[in-house]
Each structure stands twice: as structure tokens, then as C-alpha cells.
C-alpha positions as CSV (number, residue, x, y, z in Angstrom):
1,M,-3.9,1.0,-26.3
2,N,-2.1,1.1,-23.0
3,Q,-2.4,-1.7,-20.4
4,N,-4.5,0.3,-18.0
5,A,-7.0,1.1,-20.8
6,T,-7.1,-2.6,-21.8
7,L,-7.7,-3.6,-18.2
8,A,-10.4,-1.0,-17.8
9,T,-12.3,-2.5,-20.7
10,K,-12.3,-5.8,-18.9
11,G,-13.7,-4.4,-15.6
12,M,-10.2,-3.9,-14.2
13,L,-9.3,-0.3,-13.7
14,V,-5.5,-0.4,-12.8
15,D,-2.6,-2.7,-13.2
16,P,-2.2,-5.0,-10.2
17,G,1.5,-4.6,-10.1
18,D,3.0,-6.3,-7.1
19,H,-0.2,-6.2,-5.0
20,F,-0.9,-10.0,-5.4
21,K,2.7,-11.3,-5.4
22,G,4.0,-13.2,-2.5
23,R,3.8,-16.5,-0.6
24,F,2.1,-15.1,2.4
25,E,-1.0,-13.1,2.9
26,V,-1.8,-11.0,5.9
27,E,-5.5,-10.4,6.0
28,R,-8.2,-8.9,8.3
29,K,-11.9,-9.2,7.6
30,Y,-14.6,-7.0,9.1
31,R,-18.4,-7.4,8.9
32,V,-20.0,-4.1,7.9
33,F,-23.5,-2.8,7.4
34,D,-22.8,-0.1,4.8
35,L,-20.2,-0.7,2.1
36,N,-20.8,2.8,0.6
37,R,-19.5,4.4,3.8
38,V,-16.3,2.5,3.4
39,K,-16.1,3.4,-0.3
40,A,-16.4,7.1,0.7
41,Q,-13.6,6.8,3.2
42,L,-11.4,5.0,0.6
43,D,-12.0,7.9,-1.7
44,V,-11.0,10.4,1.0
45,L,-7.7,8.4,1.6
46,G,-6.9,8.3,-2.2
47,A,-7.5,4.6,-2.9
48,V,-7.3,3.5,-6.5
49,A,-10.0,1.2,-7.9
50,F,-8.6,-2.1,-9.3
51,T,-11.9,-4.0,-10.1
52,I,-15.4,-2.6,-9.6
53,G,-18.6,-4.6,-9.9
54,N,-17.0,-8.0,-10.3
55,S,-18.8,-11.2,-9.5
56,D,-16.4,-13.8,-8.1
57,H,-17.2,-17.5,-8.4
58,D,-15.0,-19.6,-6.2
59,I,-14.8,-23.4,-6.6
60,F,-13.1,-25.3,-3.8
61,F,-11.3,-28.6,-4.3
62,D,-9.9,-31.3,-2.1
63,F,-9.1,-35.0,-2.4
64,P,-12.0,-37.4,-1.7
65,D,-10.5,-38.3,1.7
66,G,-10.5,-34.6,2.7
67,R,-6.8,-34.5,3.5
68,L,-6.3,-30.9,2.5
69,A,-9.1,-29.6,4.8
70,R,-7.7,-31.7,7.7
71,N,-4.3,-30.0,7.1
72,D,-5.9,-26.5,6.9
73,Q,-5.2,-26.2,3.1
74,Y,-7.5,-25.3,0.3
75,Q,-7.3,-25.3,-3.5
76,I,-9.6,-22.7,-5.1
77,L,-10.3,-21.8,-8.7
78,R,-11.7,-18.2,-8.9
79,H,-13.5,-16.9,-12.0
80,M,-14.0,-13.1,-11.9
81,R,-16.6,-11.5,-14.2
82,P,-16.7,-9.2,-16.1
83,S,-12.9,-8.9,-15.8
84,G,-12.5,-12.5,-17.1
85,R,-9.6,-13.2,-14.7
86,V,-9.2,-16.8,-13.6
87,L,-7.0,-17.5,-10.6
88,W,-5.7,-20.7,-9.0
89,I,-5.3,-20.0,-5.3
90,S,-3.5,-22.4,-2.9
91,K,-4.1,-21.5,0.8
92,G,-2.5,-23.0,3.8
93,P,-1.5,-24.8,5.8
94,G,-2.3,-22.0,8.2
95,S,-4.0,-18.7,7.6
96,D,-1.0,-16.8,6.3
97,K,0.3,-19.0,3.5
98,C,-1.3,-18.1,0.2
99,I,-0.1,-18.5,-3.4
100,A,-2.1,-17.4,-6.4
101,M,-1.5,-17.4,-10.1
102,D,-3.4,-16.3,-13.2
103,L,-4.8,-19.0,-15.5
104,V,-6.2,-18.7,-19.0
105,D,-9.1,-21.1,-19.0
106,L,-11.4,-22.1,-16.1
107,D,-12.8,-25.2,-17.8
108,N,-9.3,-26.6,-18.5
109,A,-8.2,-25.8,-15.0
110,V,-11.2,-27.7,-13.5
111,A,-10.5,-30.7,-15.9
112,M,-6.8,-30.7,-14.9
113,L,-7.6,-30.7,-11.1
114,T,-10.2,-33.4,-11.6
115,S,-7.7,-35.5,-13.6
116,L,-5.3,-35.2,-10.6
117,G,-7.9,-36.7,-8.3
118,F,-9.4,-33.6,-6.8
119,I,-13.2,-33.3,-6.3
120,E,-15.3,-30.1,-5.9
121,T,-16.3,-29.5,-2.3
122,R,-18.0,-26.1,-2.3
123,R,-18.9,-23.1,-4.4
124,I,-19.1,-19.5,-3.1
125,N,-20.3,-16.5,-5.1
126,K,-19.8,-12.9,-4.1
127,Q,-20.0,-9.4,-5.5
128,R,-16.6,-7.8,-5.1
129,D,-14.9,-4.5,-5.6
130,I,-11.1,-4.2,-5.0
131,Y,-9.1,-1.0,-4.2
132,F,-5.4,-0.4,-3.8
133,L,-4.4,1.9,-0.9
134,E,-0.7,2.3,-0.6
135,V,0.8,-1.3,-0.4
136,F,-2.5,-2.8,0.7
137,H,-5.5,-4.1,-1.2
138,V,-9.0,-3.4,0.2
139,T,-11.8,-5.7,-0.9
140,L,-15.5,-4.9,-0.5
141,D,-17.6,-8.1,-0.6
142,D,-21.3,-8.7,-0.6
143,V,-21.8,-12.5,0.0
144,P,-25.3,-13.9,-0.5
145,G,-26.5,-15.5,2.7
146,L,-23.7,-14.0,4.8
147,G,-23.8,-10.2,4.4
148,R,-21.2,-7.5,3.6
149,F,-17.6,-7.5,4.5
150,V,-14.4,-5.5,4.1
151,E,-11.1,-7.4,3.8
152,L,-7.8,-5.6,4.3
153,A,-4.8,-7.5,3.0
154,I,-1.2,-7.5,1.8
155,M,0.9,-10.2,0.1
156,T,4.6,-10.7,0.9
157,D,7.5,-13.1,0.7
158,D,8.9,-11.6,3.9
159,E,7.8,-14.1,6.6
160,P,9.5,-12.2,9.5
161,A,7.4,-9.1,8.6
162,L,4.0,-10.8,9.1
163,M,3.5,-9.5,12.6
164,S,4.4,-5.9,11.7
165,L,2.2,-6.1,8.6
166,D,-0.7,-7.3,10.8
167,R,-0.2,-4.2,13.0
168,A,-0.2,-2.0,9.9
169,L,-3.5,-3.5,8.9
170,S,-4.9,-2.7,12.3
171,R,-3.9,1.0,11.8
172,L,-5.5,0.9,8.3
173,A,-8.7,-0.5,9.8
174,E,-8.9,2.5,12.2
175,K,-8.4,4.9,9.3
176,L,-11.4,3.2,7.6
177,G,-13.5,3.3,10.7
178,L,-13.6,-0.4,11.1
179,S,-14.2,-1.6,14.6
180,S,-12.4,-4.5,16.2
181,A,-15.8,-5.6,17.5
182,D,-16.8,-6.3,13.9
183,R,-13.7,-8.3,13.0
184,E,-14.5,-11.7,11.5
185,T,-11.8,-14.3,11.8
186,R,-13.6,-17.1,10.0
187,S,-13.4,-17.6,6.2
188,Y,-16.5,-17.4,4.0
189,R,-16.2,-21.2,3.6
190,E,-16.3,-21.6,7.4
191,L,-19.2,-19.2,7.8
192,L,-21.3,-21.1,5.2
193,V,-20.7,-24.5,6.9
């Protein structure tokens, strides 16, 4: 069985390739009323589905004294179902720095972080579909208590390119019919506080 067929059986429709590699993430988030309208536009533009119908469960960690949050840093374990992916995500300091890696076992990862002195500070659940469109990934989220959102993002190791990539995301937003008036600059964590 080829890799794409294997991924499809786990709720993942295509190989992520280089879409999630890099030390920096340029991201724009938009609040939307109708995710189906955005899905239709993604289809017109030829986007490829990566994961459809996943439920993401994010567990945030910090030290008991809150030093990571004070430094605009976050450690997150993400469990995606039904794809079964487990990610360890390190964000910050700042909005552009982001490193993620796949893990095998969520329970062992939680035990390891706890043994290092981390404590759980928050959980966020969301329904999530991810599409690839050219070099970008487009995420459609339904977050209980917050609403529906579209995130446009690209990962890179090229720090000098961050501003030009942000402009490229702006052009992509226009193609998808996303309005700058609906742009949301706060994270889900900040919105839920």
C-alpha cells in the first residue's frame, strides 16, 4: 500500500511533505461565518485535502511560575483524531517562531513534560480540516465557544523572507474572499481567557 493510501486510512489524505517544516510560521487568522463557502473556493483554486474531519485536542504546558507565558512562549501537545497524529509544538518567543515534531504516544509525552516540571495550563478542542494550496496550508477550524476560523500559514527556515511571505498570505486571503475586517490577531488561547 502506498503512503498516501496509508495516510487516507488514518484520516490524512495526502503526505504533508515540507508543509510543516521550518523554525518560523507566518500565519493569518480570519473569523468567518460559513466554512463551506471557503471550502468551495479552495476547490476552485485546486487545493488538496490533507486532513478532513479531524478533532484536535491541544494541551498547553508551562512551568508553575508561568515563565513561558511571560516570555510569549508556549509548549503544546496536540492529539489529532482520527488521524492519530501527536505533535509537540513549541511556539515563541514572539508570534513567528514555531517548531513542531511528530511524537508516537500522547500519554508518554504528557508524562515526560510533567517529569520535567511542566504543568498543564489549558486545553482547547477544535474540529479541523487542513488543505494544501501551493506552498501554503489552509486550516478550517470550528472552535466551541469561539466560532469558525480560517488560518492561512506557511512554515520556513528563511527568517528574512517573513515579511514577503506575510504579503503572500494577504494575497491568498483576497483569493479566498477573506476580509481584513475579519482578521483575528489573537490566538485561541488568548480568545478563551
